[in-house]
Every structure is written in structure tokens, then in C-alpha cells.
N, C-alpha and C positions, 0 to 999 in steps of 0.2 A: 492258282486255285488250291484251297485247302479241301482236298477231296473228302476227308472224313467228315468235316463240318457240313459240306454240301450233302453228303449222304444222310446225315442226321436230319437235316431240314427236309430232304426228299421223303424220308420214311415218316416223319411227323405229318407232312401234308397228306401222304397216302393214307395214314391211319385216321386222320380227322376230316378228310375230304374238303379241306379248306386251307387256303394260304393264310387267311386272317387268324383262324383258330390255332394254326400251327405256330404263327408268330407269337401269339399270346402265350402259348405253352412253353415256347423256347425263350421268352423274355426279350425278343428283338422286334424290330419293325417288320411290317409286311413286305416292304421293299427289300429288306435284307434277305428274307426267305425266298422271294421271287428271284433275286440275283443268284442265290445259291443254286436253285433249281435250273436256272438258265445256263449257268456255268457248267453244271453237270451235263445238261443236254448238249451243249456245245462240245464238251469233252468227249461224250459218247457218240456224237453225231446222230442222234435220234431223238424223237419226242417221247417224253415220259408220261405226260398228262394230256387228256382231252379237257379243255377249259371252256366252260359256258358261264353265263351270268348267274346260273343257279347252282351249278355243281362242278366239282373237279373229279374226274375219273381217270383211272390208269389206262394207258395204251397197252397193247400186247407186250411190247418191249418193256414198258414200265413195270408191268406185273411180274415179268420174269426177273427184272433187275431188283425189284423189291425183295423177293425171296432171298437173293444172295446178299443184299445189303443188311437185311435183318440178321442173317447168319453171321456176317462179319462183325456187326456191331455187338451182337450177343457174345461172341468170342472175345472181343476187345474188353467188354465190360467184365467178363469172367476173369480175364488176365489182370485187369486193374484190381479186382476184388482180392485175388490171390496175393498180389503185392501189398495191398493195404493190410491184409491179415498178417503177412510176414513182418511188415514194419512194426505193427503193434506188438508182435510177439518177440521181436528182437530187442531185448532189454536186459539190464543187469550187468554184472561184471564179467568181463572176458579177459583172461590172462594168456598172453601169447609170448612165444620166444622165437626170435629170428636171428639168422646170421647178421653180423655187423654190416657187411657190404650190401646185403639185400635191404636191410632196414634203412640205411642211409641213402642209398641210390634210388630205390624203388618205392619203399613203403611211405616214407615221410612225404615225398612230393604228392602222392596220391591220397593221403589220409583225409585232407579237408573234404573232398567229395564224399568219401565213405562215411565219415562221422556226421556230415550234414544229412545223409540219407537215413541214418539210424541214430537219431538224437538221444534215444533212451539207453543206448549202449555205453557202458563205462569200460573203455578199453585200456588195459595195462600191458605195455610192451617192454620186454627186456631184450637187449642186444647182447649176444655173445656167440662165439664160434665153437663152443664145446657141446657135446651131446649130454642132454640133461635127462633126469628121471622125472617124467611128467607128474607122477603121483607124489613122489617125495617133495617136489618143489611146488606142488599145487598149481601146475600150469595146464591150461585147457587145450592148447593147440601149439604146435611148433612147425616151423619150416626147417626141415632137416636135410642136410647134405650127407649122402651115404646110405647104406642099407638100413632097413628097419627090421629087427629080428624079435622084438618083444611081442609075445602072443596076445597081450592085453591091449595092444594099440592097433588102430586102423590107419593104414598108410595109403595115400593116394598119390601115386607117382605122377609128377607134372612134366618135368623136362629131364633130358640127359645132357651131360656136359662133355667137353673135350679138354684135354690138357695141352696148353700151349707154352712154349718156351720163349721168353721175351726179355728185352733189355732196353734201356734208354738209347736214343740215337747217339748221344754223346759218348756213352760207354762203348758202343760198337765201333764208333770212329776211332776211339783211343786204343781199343784192345782187339779189334777184328771180329769177324763173324764166324762162329763155329760151323763147320760143314757136316760133321758127324757127331752123334751124342758123346763119343769118347773124347772129342775135342774139348768138352766142358771141363775136363780135369785141369786144363791150363788157364781157366778163367776164374774170376771172382764170382762166387755163387751165393745167392740169398735163399736160405732154406726156411722150412716151416716146421714148427714143433706142434704136434697135435696135443690134445688134452691128455695129460698124464705121461706123454712120451718124453724119454730122456735123450733121444737122438732125433735129428731131423728125418723127415720122411724120405724114402728112396724116390728117385725120379723114374717114371715109367715112359717108355717110348714104343711106338709101333709104326712100322712101314709095311703095308700089305700084311703078309702072314708072319713077318719077322718081329719079334717082341724082345725088348730089352728092359731090364730093371737095374739101375745103377746106384750103388752107394758112392756118393760123391763127397769130396771135402768142401765144406761150406765156410766161407769167411764170416758169415753172420747168419743167425737163424732167429726167427720170432715165433711166439705162440699166438700171434695175431696175423691173420691173412691181410688185413688192411695195412698193417705196419710193414709187412713183407713187400706189398706192392708199392707203397710209398717209398721205401728204400730203393727199390729198383728204379723207380721214376727219377729219383735224385742221383742215380748213377752208381749205386753201391755194388751193382753186379747183375748177373743174369738170374731170372726168376722162372719157376715152373709152376703154373697154376691153372685153374679152370678158366675156360674162355669167358664165362660170364663175369668173372672177377677182373680180368684184365681188359675187358671191352672198352671201358671209358678211356683208359690210357692209350689204347690203340687208336680210338676215334679221334682223340685230341692230339695225336702225333707225339705223345710223351713216351710211348713204348713202341717198339718194333718187334714183330714176331720173327724168330729164327727157327731153323730146323722144322719148317712147316710140314715137310713130307713125313716127319716122325711124330706127328700129333697122335696121341693115344686116347682111347675112351676114358672119360672121367666118371665121377660119381653121379648117381641120380639125385634129383632134388624132389622131395616129397612133402606133402602136407600131412601132418600126423596128429591124431587126437586119440583120446581114451575111448575105448569101445563103449563105455557106459554113457558117453555123450553123443553117440552116433546120430540121434534124432533131434539134437538141439538146434533150433533155428539160428541162434547166434553163431554156433560153430559152422553151420552150413554157409551162411552169408559171408563170413570172413574167409573161409576156405576157398569159396568161389572167387572172392576178391583177390586173394593172394595168388591163386592159380592163374588168373587172367593177367596179373602183373608179370608173372614169370613167363607165360607164353608170349606175351607181347615183346618182352625183353629178349627172349630166345630168337624171335624173328628178326629183331633189329641187329642182334649180334651176328646171325647167319648172313644177313645182307652185308654187314660191315666186313666180315672175313672174306666173302666172295669178291668184294670190290677192292679190298686192300691189295697193294702191289706185292 
């Protein structure tokens, strides 16, 4: 039973006091309206109408149910109208900047549904892993990893990350599994060079209240997180990165986590826009879309890490 359709038929019969006139108003046959009301009565296990040859009247139960149905259908119509107005106002160009892994793994697969929902929106997306100046580069919205300190920006923190240490199964079989962070000095390591950095990032570890930050010798370092992970998957060495970034490799068995008890808090991920655009419908709908992608992925990663050996 499609309860909302049945409720609409019931309300129209109650308003017009006639199954025939209700059917005409709804553009369906009288038999269809009668079926809808009968299904609703069977579902509710009560009679909604007194039926005579001359008139259709509400029972006591029917009158009480009518009030609630009218309220529900009015709320539904209001919700539909809000969405219709939003769709009509979501138009024009929107320039966004996202991290490479987020864009490739999450954004691209979900884009067809988003663009179909907002056909008048011209979306321009750039992928990179550096922190950009939204005003200088004329970008409307970014998905940013790390703190947001610019006062002219609005940041909406979506998820937090953790730092995991991983390597390919082949590498670990050949070189052994480190038991403590200091053991990493005897391994091949794949580092990451941040935007403008001349040296790879230090690796951070935490077990309970014990925290360590190590400057380690790297065999190779990349300015691309995606390249860093790909190198580790191919056996180049051990990598230290955000859980959201290595999740695919872990799920596929291409990476294995080591030093799990030393996992440290990572950077937050936020949706960031210029304060001047705070009330823009196109900013709002894309921000909600990106935030939901991140939350869903956060849940999948948490499930994966709990179930992984």
C-alpha cells in the first residue's frame, strides 16, 4: 500500500463528500479511489466513512484521522515547495577545490546524481592537495584538510581523521613488521612533502598519554598524497597517512596497518567558503552534498578498521 496516495484519496473524498467527484478531481477512476480508501481502512483496522446511496460522511475515527492527514499532507507540500524553490535558485557557476583523493574516490562517483538534481548549476572542480587562497584564486568553496585560520572564511568542520602507519603485505613479508615507532629507522619509508615544504613531514604517534614526533630518514618523498600511497602499495616502503586516505588500500588488502596502538589524531576536514557567500543556495547545497559524502565515508572507514585483523 502506498499510504500517502491512499491518504490523498481519503482527504479528497472527505472534502467533496463523494467518491465519484474525488476521482474526477484526482484524474483517476472511482474504483481506484475506492480501493485506496479500502486499503487505508484495512491498514488502520477501522471504518473511515459512513456510506449511503446519497451521501458519504466521516465516522468519528475518520474525522480524527482527517485532521492528522491534512496536517501531514500540508507539511509534505510545504517541504516540496521549499525544495522546488531551492532547485530554481541553485544556478550559475560554482568553483570548488578539493583534495585529489577526495575528488577521485568520493566526488566523481557521486557527481551524476548531484548534477542531475541541479541542472542549472555550472560546476568547476579543481583537484589539488595544497592550501589555496580562495579570494586570489576566485574559488567559492573548498574541502580543506587541516586548520582554518583566515578570519574572512567560514569553516564547517565535518570529520576528524587518525594517522595510520601502513605498508604493502609484500613489503612486510620481505622486511618485517616494526613493533615500536623507533623501529621505523631500519625500514624504507615513503614521506610526504607539503606545499612549500623543503623537507618531508615528521611522523606523529600516540599511545595513551605518550606522544612521539619523529624526524625519520625517507627513501622517497612526494608532494602528492596519492603518489605517496601508490608507492607504498607497490612496495616502496612504509607510509604514514590519514585513515581516510589509506582506507581503500586496506579494504582491498593492498596495504596492512602496523603500529596500530600508536595511531595518533590527524587533521580535521572542513568545508570552507568565503563569508560573503554564506547565504548562497549553491554554496549551501554543495556543502551539504560534500559533507554527507565525508560522513558516509568516515562511517565506512570506522567499520573497516574495527573489523580488520
